[in-house]
N, C-alpha and C positions, 0 to 999 in steps of 0.2 A: 177324690181328688185326682184328677188326671195324672198319669205318668210321664215323668220329664225323661228324656234321653240325657244317659251320661254325657258330661261334658269333658272334653279333650283334657288330658294331664296339662299341667303348668296353665291353665286359665283360672282365671279369679272367680270367685261364686257370682252369679249374677251379671257375667259377662259373658257376650257372644264369642263363638269360636271365630279365630283368625279366618278372614276372608283368604282365598287360595291367593298364591303370588300371582300378581300380574306384572307384565314388562312395563318398565319406565323408560323415560328418555335416556336414564343412565344406565340402563340394561347393555352391555356390549352387544354386538350383533353376533350372529351364530356361527361367523367365521374366524372369531377369536380376537378381533381387532377391537382395541377400546374406543369409546367413542371420541370423535374427535381427532383420533390419530391417522394417518396416512395409509394407505394401502400398500403394503411393502410389495405387493404385485403390480402396482401402479395402474394406469389406465392401459395398459397393454398386458395381457394375460401371456405369461412365459416371456416376456422380454427381460432381456439382461441387462443389467445397469451399466452404463456407461461411465468410464472414469474420466477421460480426458478426449480432446480432439485436436486436430490441426487442418488446415487449410493449404494445399497445395495450389499454387496460383491465384485465381479467384474463386474459381466454383468448385474444384475436386475437395470434396469434405472426407475425411479421415476420421474416424471413431474409435478409440480404445475401450476396450472392456476385457474381461476376465470370463471364459467359456470352456465348457468339456471340450476335450481334444476329437472325440469322434463325430461331433455333429459339424454341419456348415451353417454358417450364419448370414444374414443379409441385414442392410439397412433401410429402414423406410425411413424417410425425411418429408416433413410436411412442411410447407412455406407458405401456408395459408393465412398466418397470423403475422400482420406489422410488428416489425421489429425482433421477429425472433424465427427461428429453424427448430421444429420440434422433432426429435429423432427417436427412434426405437431401434433397438437389435434384438431381430428376432431369430428363432431357428429357421433356416430354410430347408434344411433336409436332416432330422433326427436319424437316429443312430439306427440302423436296420433291423428288423426284428429278428433275433436269434445271434447277433453277431455281439460278441465278447468286447467289452470296452472298459477301461479302467477309468475310474472316478477321479478324474485328474483336470484340473482347471489350468489353463495358461493365458497369458497377456495376448490379446488377438486383435486384430483390426477388421473393419468393416469401411467400405468407401461408397461415396454417391455422389454424381455431378448434378449440384444445384442449378437450377434454372436462371437464377440470378446470382451476381456475386454475393458474397458473405457481407462484405462492406457494412462493418459496425453492430451488426444483428446477432443476437444471443443465441447461443445452442443450448435447448432444452432437453432434459433424457425425462421423455413420457414414463419411464418406468417407475420415476420416483417423482418427477414434478420440478425438478431441481435444476439449476442452471450448472452446465458442465463448464469445467474450466479448461482454458486452453494448454495445451501439453507443452510444458515447457522445456523437456528432454525427449527426444524420441527414441534414445536408448535407455530410458529408464529400467531399472533393474539390471540382472547380469546380462552382459553381451553374449549373445549365443556364438558371434565369430571368434571373440580373442579369449582364449580362458584366461581366467585370474590366477595369476601366478604371484605368491608372496613376494616381496621385494622388487618388484617390477612395476 
């Protein structure tokens, strides 16, 4: 009688050992993002999420975002899609090597002059793929010019 290889623990007599695990369509990608979930890094790696925007005149677009206090930022605007302007807030100048910088984020702005007036086009953030709301209050948050004094 030929000798049989021992069966792995937990298998029923007469059954084959389980096949090695194979990735399926439901297996999350290696970056930890679940299947069907948007990439939090968006389509522009390293882009900061925009919070709101405003237009001065017809072509001057200002985008608000929260970013580190030691980096310099720039705004990339893509007007190639009809009915919308795609924007990405990107780091224009990172913190110089060896410079000490606190881990502090503050509300900041970046601007770009559009080739055509915004004129009803939506503004879409490429870091999230979502439409950015129009800024309703340019002084949102504490006003750095006038102190908040109780009772006044």
